[in-house]
C-alpha positions, 0 to 999 in steps of 0.5 A, a space after each residue: 323620620 322619613 317624613 321629617 327628612 322629606 320636609 327638611 329637604 323641601 325647606 333646604 331646597 327653598 333655602 338654597 334658592 332664596 340664598 342665591 336670590 338673596 346674594 344676587 339682590 344684596 350685591 346690588 343693595 351693597 353697591 346702592 348702600 355704598 353710594 348712599 354712604 358716600 352721599 351721606 358723608 358728603 352731605 354731612 361734610 357740607 352741613 346737610 342732614 341725613 334726612 335731606 340726603 335720603 329725601 334726595 335719593 327717593 326723589 331721584 328714584 321716583 324720577 328714574 321710575 317715571 322716566 322708565 315707565 312713561 309708556 307702561 300702565 299706571 298700575 305697573 308703574 305704581 307697583 314698580 315704584 313701590 318695589 324699588 323704593 321698598 327694596 333699596 331703601 329697606 322700608 316695609 309697608 304697614 301690615 293689617 294686624 301685626 305692628 311693623 318692626 321699627 326702625 326701618 332704616 337704616 338697618 344692617 344685613 345682620 339686623 335683617 337676618 335677625 329680623 328674618 329669623 324672628 319673623 320665620 319663627 313667628 310664622 311657624 308658631 302661628 302655623 301651629 296655632 292655626 293647625 290647632 284651631 283648625 282641628 276644632 273647626 274640623 270637629 265642628 264640621 264633623 258634628 254638622 255633617 253627622 246630623 241624622 234623620 229617620 227614614 223608613 225602609 223595607 227589610 228583606 222580608 217586606 217588613 218595615 224598619 226605621 233607620 237613622 241616616 245622615 242628611 249630608 252626602 259624603 261627596 258633598 260634605 268632602 267638597 264643601 265643609 271638609 275642603 273649607 276646613 282643611 283649606 281655610 287658612 289659604 282661602 282666608 289669606 287670599 281674601 284678607 290680602 285683598 282687603 289689606 292691600 286696599 282691594 289691589 292684587 297681591 302675590 301672597 294669597 294666590 301664590 299660597 293657593 297655587 303652591 299649596 296645590 303643587 305641594 299636595 299633588 306632588 309631595 303628599 301623594 309621593 309620601 303616601 305612595 312610598 309609606 304604604 306598608 310593604 306588600 300592600 296597596 291602596 286603590 281609589 274606590 270612587 274613581 268617577 269622583 276622582 276623575 271629576 275632581 282631578 279634571 277640575 283641579 287642572 281646568 281651574 288653573 287653566 281658567 285662571 290663565 285664560 282670564 289673566 292672559 286671554 279674555 282681558 290681559 292684566 284685568 279681572 272683570 266682574 263676570 270673570 270673578 263671579 264665574 270663577 266663584 260659581 264654578 265652586 257649587 258647579 264642581 260640587 254638583 258635578 261630583 255629586 252627579 258622578 257619584 250618584 250616577 244621576 244622569 244614568 239612573 232615576 235620581 229620585 230613587 234614593 238609596 242608603 248604605 252603611 259605611 264601615 263606621 256603622 253610619 247609614 249615609 246616602 251613598 252611590 245610587 246603585 253600586 259601589 266600586 271596589 278596589 284592591 287586587 280583586 277584579 273590578 266588580 259592582 256590589 248591589 246596594 239597592 236594599 237599605 235593609 240588607 246594608 244595615 244588616 251587613 253592618 250588624 253582621 260585621 259587629 256580631 262576627 267581630 263579637 264572635 271573634 273576640 269571644 273565641 280569642 277571649 273565652 273568659 271575658 264576660 259579654 259586657 267586656 266583649 261588647 265594649 271591645 267590639 265597639 272600639 274596633 267597629 270605630 277603629 277599623 272602619 273608614 274615617 272622615 277627612 276630619 278624623 285624620 286631620 285631628 289625629 295628625 295634629 294631636 300627635 304633633 302637639 303632644 295630645 296623643 292618639 285618638 284611640 284612647 278617646 275611642 276606648 272611652 267612647 266605647 265604654 260610655 256607649 255601652 254604659 248608656 245603652 245598658 242603662 236604656 235597656 235596664 231602666 233601674 231606679 234607686 229602690 230607696 226612692 220607690 214606695 214600699 212593695 210587698 209580694 210573694 217570691 216566688 209566686 208558685 210552689 210545687 210540693 209532694 203530698 208526703 213532704 209534711 210542710 214547706 216554707 212560703 216566702 214574702 218579701 218587702 222592697 222599696 223603702 224598708 226604713 219603716 215598720 210594715 205589716 200585711 195579713 195572709 190566709 189560705 184559700 181552697 182550690 181543687 185541694 181542700 183545707 183539712 183533707 189535703 192541707 192545714 188552713 192557716 191565717 195570720 199577720 206578717 210584720 216587717 220591722 225597719 231594715 227587714 226585707 222578708 218574712 217566712 211562714 210554714 204550711 202543712 200538707 196532709 198525706 194519704 194512701 188514696 190515689 188522686 189527681 194533682 191538686 192546688 190551693 192558694 195563699 193571698 196577701 191582704 190588708 197592708 199597713 199604711 203606705 204599703 202597696 201589694 205588688 204582683 204576685 200577691 197570691 201564691 199558687 201551691 200545687 200538691 203532687 200525689 205520691 201514690 202514682 208513678 206519674 204522667 210525663 210531658 213537656 210544659 209547653 208545645 213551643 219554647 223560644 230560646 236565645 242563640 246566646 244561651 249556650 246550653 238550654 235545659 229543657 224541663 220534663 214535668 212529672 205530675 199526678 204522682 211521683 212514686 218509684 223510679 221511672 226512665 223516660 227516653 228522649 231524642 231530638 229531630 231536625 226541622 228548620 234548625 239542623 243538628 250540628 249547625 244550630 244545636 247539638 243533637 241529643 239522645 238519651 234517657 232521663 231517670 226520675 228517682 222516687 218523689 222527683 217531679 222534674 228533670 232536664 234535658 241539656 241541649 247545646 245551642 250553637 251560636 252562628 253570629 247571626 243578627 236575625 235568626 228564626 229556626 226550630 227543631 223538635 224534641 220528643 220523649 218516649 214511653 216512660 217505664 218503671 226502672 228495674 231493680 238494678 236501677 233502684 236496688 229496691 226489691 219491693 219496687 221490683 216485685 210491684 213492677 212484676 205485678 204490673 206486668 202480669 196485670 197488663 197481660 190480662 184482659 180488662 174484664 179479668 182484672 181484679 180491683 187491686 190490679 186495676 189500681 196497679 194499672 192506673 198507677 203505672 207511669 204514662 205519657 201526657 198530651 205534650 210528648 213533643 215540643 218545638 224549640 225555636 232558636 231566636 236572637 237575643 232581644 237584649 243582644 239585638 237591641 244592644 247591637 242596634 244601638 251600638 252600631 248606630 253609635 259607632 260614629 267617629 264624629 262623637 269621638 272628635 267632638 267635645 261635650 263640655 269646657 271641662 273636657 276641653 281644658 282637661 285635654 288641653 292640660 294633659 300630656 298624652 303619649 303618641 300611640 305608635 300602634 295606631 289603632 291596632 287593638 288586636 294585641 294587648 300592649 302595656 300602657 305607654 307613658 309620655 316621652 320627652 318629645 311629647 312633653 316638649 310638643 305639649 309645653 310649646 303648644 300649651 298657650 294655643 291649647 289653653 286659649 282655644 279651649 275657650 271655644 264652645 264645645 261642639 255639642 252646643 247647637 250641633 257644632 254651629 257655634 264652634 264653627 263660627 267662632 273657629 273660622 273667625 279665629 282662623 281668619 285673625 291668625 291668617 291675617 297675622 300670618 300674612 303680615 308676618 310673611 310679608 315682613 319676612 320677605 321684605 327684610 330678606 328681599 324675598 318676593 311675596 310669590 316666592 315666600 308663598 310657594 316656599 314657606 306659607 304653602 308648606 306651613 299650611 300643608 304640613 297638617 294635611 301631610 300627616 293626616 294623608 299619611 295616617 289615612 293611607 296606612 289605615 284606610 282600605 282605599 286611597 280616597 282620603 289620600 288622593 281624592 281629597 287632594 284633587 278636590 281641595 285643589 279645585 275648591 281652593 281656586 274657585 272659592 279662594 281666588 274666586 271670592 277674593 277677586 269677585 270682591 275686589 272686581 266689584 269694589 273697583 267697578 263701584 269706584 269706576 276703576 279696574 282691578 288689575 292683576 299682573 299676569 306674569 308671575 301668576 300666569 307662569 306658575 299656573 301654566 307650569 303647575 297645569 303641565 306638571 299636574 297632568 303628568 302626575 295624574 298620568 303616573 297614577 292612572 298608569 299605576 292603576 292599569 298596570 297589571 303588576 301594580 293595579 293601585 295608585 298607592 303602594 305596590 312593588 318597592 322599586 316601582 313606587 319609589 320610581 314613581 314617587 321620585 317623578 312626583 318629587 322631581 316635578 315639585 322641585 322643578 316647579 319651585 326652582 323654575 317659579 323662583 327663577 321666573 319671579 326674579 326675572 332670571 327666566 324671561 317669559 
């Protein structure tokens, strides 16, 4: 609402000024009209036609102008003659595109007012259209500047890492394509006006550029200054780039004054126009040097940094200035790998925060929420805020919804890439054992073996099987078997049983095999096509050991169950102690310390130690700790309740007290059957990051790119967006709290239907995914040029019918209309960004680019045309020179105010800060703009003489 009030106040200021000028102009026009009426009546009475009377008036006016301007330059004479004729007779010259509203004369003051209102409303509607197509233009620029390439860098441990980095430097992108995208209407208007006026100078194009610069520097920065949330500040991070662009934005207008009033007064020569145009690439080069510090460090040593959007970009050469309330410091960014790891760490920390906040959510949901916030929390490009502002104004809603959709699509695509599952119906039929390994006790009797069929199960299949001896022999340890398994249509598994033979003789664990062979036609045997069966002897208490000496676990596992194996017997209840030992992994930090005892009941061959694995939210992790098992022992009676078992334990204990030569055969068998440890009583557990999680993080961080949100992939998507009313999400990008889904409000529907024509029309523009956005870029800038030409005609007709000069129309109406989207975009950027670069730095950079590219290109074309025809390109230095001088003085004051706020110990930021100071400083900037409007308007009508 504050912005609306400021905008209304600005328009009201212009309206009051124009009303005063209009009244003054029409006082003279009324007198002239009365004289014309008297002459018309007299001519009618004398039989003279109205047309001949008007011709006589024109003839007298031309003679008067010739007498007055005998000693003046021919160009000024032509302009004066044209102005007197148009203003006093009431006729307007034909425009380039828009037809002239006929008849031109005679028309009353009421007709003028109605025509002026119609032209004014037409300009507003055209400004809306330009804003919408400019957003398509900005989306294509974002797609172009987001082009990436692969680079290989060394990681913190010397390992090579491949990253995708952006080709475009951020500063270069902001000062070239991004500046062109936001200032295209002003730049094209200046060029088109030159062509429309037969390569003569006009006031509308240059006036719009200067007026837009004043509005951007004074009003936009003032609004951003006061609309920062209470207690917050925004500070410029790239101060060197800002100082370069701020200096050049002032020097650009000083240069205009020099070529108009000093080097060749009233004439723009070819070299002057070309030098103005060449200053554009020099500005970009100077800003790039300032950002990369190429004059201080070796410019060939390229470094990259990861911005908060998750994109690796070519950044400042060695350091990044941080702002805020913290003391000024430099953060080293020499290591690209470290920068990349920081972005990953940010993602993982965000994931950990979400896991604590939503403990019941699964990992996929958490990853999607993290991906949303990775995009929404980070710094956005200039294009993002411009498109965001326009979408909210035209009823297309907040980009947060597109970010949510994008995050969901990203996660789905990443998971699909990591899990390449194809449709089983399209696969050939496969038959195999599941599982491929069985462990059974000697006294189990019999057990089932499972064979499964996968792929196409619509037909009939069969396969043969047979047992094969290993260390276990058919007939003494198991019953051999051979047969055929059949799979009718729709059946995906078959089972058969194998019998195990029990005996009372102690023996080592033994194994045998079952193999599949001779499948039916169109059936493939897959691994495992041979099953291994391990027979554990039940006549021994068992040998206890770990299965592996080194075990890797993922830190995301939560709790890891470490198996302890019991083999070569499973008789009796045995107690096995265990404990953990720190190594590079520290108990309580990386894992939960454990200590206790495992109880193996009779015929139990495996038990598990539950170890909590603590998650650190660390991308690259490689730590380990040790687990030990102690000497196993038979459980006493109070554990088993078996008196026979207790007596056996006593006998074993008695046998252990005797020397080996005194042992009887029974006692030797008893000692052989006691529990003991195997070779692996210690295992190392290595905690690593999850490979799938790591791959997911890598891919999602790489996809955390706003350009994908701004662009479109199909015409269907564009027409759907054009026809859909989406509510403006007032919560912006705050995804910390769950909010109910909003419904469109009345204003959303009104905005949507008012802009529906433009939205549907521009939905025909090719999507940005075609040819990397270049097709969208070309077509969008062509459409912007056409609309700008119509705006130029409408603005000229508007000023003509209301007797308003083009220079006043430019600074009061056209400049305001082209800058409104940038106003909203800067306010959104000021609220959401951590720095002020997108608010202030882009304003000064855009102002410099507008002069060098907009005026430089137009005047270069015109001066070359006149040189080719043997004439001179004349530009009246009065109005433009005065506006330039006035703007330069005000701009120096505005930059001084911002620098004062930066160094002031109570503020230390360009935007925000204490309420009193920010309102005082904002009032100074607004006052400068009002003074600029008032003085420029009074000078244009010669009320103030220069």
